[in-house]
N, C-alpha and C positions, 0 to 999 in steps of 0.2 A: 503494499500500499504506499502510495506518495506521501512524503514526508509533510506536504503542506496540510494534510489532514490532521496529522498528529500536532503540528505547531497551533494550528487553528483550535484544535480540541483544548491545547492547554491555555490558550488566549480566551476561549469560552468560559472555561471553569475559573480562570482569573477574574474576568469580567463579572462573572455571576456570583461566586463566592470569595474572590480574594486570592491573593498570591499563595497565602499559607495553605489554602486549599490545595493548591497545585502541589506544593511540596509534600504535602501529607499523602496524596493520592499516590505520587511517585514512589514515596518511601514505603507505603504499605504494598505496593505491587512487586517489588523485587524484579525488576524487568531487565532482561538481558542487555539492552542499551543503556540502563541506567535512567532513562527517561530524557536523555539528550537527543534531539531531533533536529534536522535542518529541514527546510522546504523542499529542497530538491533531492532528498535522499529517499530511499525504498527501505519500509520496514516490515517485519512480520505484523500483519492485521491482528493477530492474536494480542499484541500488546496495547492495541486500541480497545479490544474487548476487556482487557484486564483492567485497564484505566477506567472504564466505564463502570465496571462492576465495583471497584473500588469507590469511585463517586457516589453511586448509589449506597454502598454500605456506609460511608461517611455522612450522607446527607439524610438517609432514610427515604430518599426520594425513590419513585419507581423507575428501574433501569430502562426499560422501553421507552418511556416518557422523555428521560434525560437525553437518550440518543436520539429520538425525534426532535427535540428542541435543539440539539446541536446540529443536526441535519438542516434546520430551518437556518441556523445561524451560517453554516457553510455556505447555504445558497446566496446569501449576501456576498460573501467573499468570492464566490465564483463569479457573480455579476459585476463586482467592481473590477476584479482581475481579468476577465474575459468578457468584456462587455458585447464584443462581436457575436458571441453564441447567443446572446439573448437579442439583440437588436435585429438579427436577421429573420427573427419569426414575428408574424403579425399577431398571433393569438396565443393564449397559453397553451392550447392543445397543439397547435402548429410546433410550439417549443418542444413540449414533450416527445412529439413524433419524430423530432430532429435529433434526437439523443443519439440513437443508433448510426443513421446514416450521414450526420454531419459532425455531431459533437465528439463523439467517440473517435471518429475518423482523424479529427485535428487534434485530440488529445494524445492518440498514438504517434502523431508527427512530432509532438512536443517531448513526449515521454515513451519512447518505443518499447521500453520494458514494462509498461502500465499494463497491469491485469485489471480489466474493467469488467463490470457485470454488464449482463445483456437486458435490453428492454425491449419487448414485442408488443406493438398495439394488436389487441385483440377485436376490439370494435369502437366505434367512435360515432356520436350523434353531436347536435349541437350543442347539448348541455352534459354529455357524459363521454369519458373516454376510460376504456378497459385496457389495462396494460399489465403484462406478465415481467416480472423480474426474477432474474436467475443470476445466483452468485454462489460459489462454494464457500464465500465469507459470511454468508447468512447475516447480511446487514440491511435487511428490510425496514427496519425502524429507522435507519439512516436515511434509507431512499424515500421513505414517506416524509421525512422532515425536509428534504430537498425539494420535493413536489410541493408541499405546503410552502415553504419559503420563497419558492418561485412564482407562485400565483399572483401575488400582489405586484409584482414587476410588469404584469400584463394587464392590471386594474381587475383581477379576478379575484374572487373569493371561492376557495376549493373546500370541498369536504371530501375526505378519503376514507375509503372502506378497504381493509387490508384482510385478504383471505389467503390462509396457508393453503398451498395447492399439496393434494395427497401424496404420500410416499416420496417427498423430497426432502425429509429431515431439514427443513426451513431453509433450504437452498432456493426454492421458488416460492413467489408470493405474487398474487394476483391484486392490483390495486384498482378499485372501481373509483374514479374520480368524477365528481359532479360539481358543476359550477352553476351560479345563477345567471 
């Protein structure tokens, strides 16, 4: 997983809970990297999962909700860092449909070693998009947050229903996304 996700997670924790919490969760996690990340590095996604678990334990908050909130935060980082990914789409649903065909193609140019999840649109109407997410990292909560955080950039308010797909052990999730 790219280091920018790790550095942004630590920034998210610091902004929401303070710098001491960052130190606390790193110390509690016993990470192979010691919690030292660079935005351009590549790290094992398990370290992020460990940090998220440590944060949930330290705060008493629901881990899935924390990861979803972080995903919404991360969408802001991506929209500032990669505005062309957002500006080339006319609507929120157009943006979501562009993830595989455009955004991930461009990300692979920037980071050839990136291991990206897949997003496949299963159905679309004017107010509903059904999209399947697949990743061996099982980061459906993060993907949900990215979706929710991206909607306002297109003037949309989204509601997301997350459905685990059978026999995938968390690797596949269906998102049913409704907008007003």
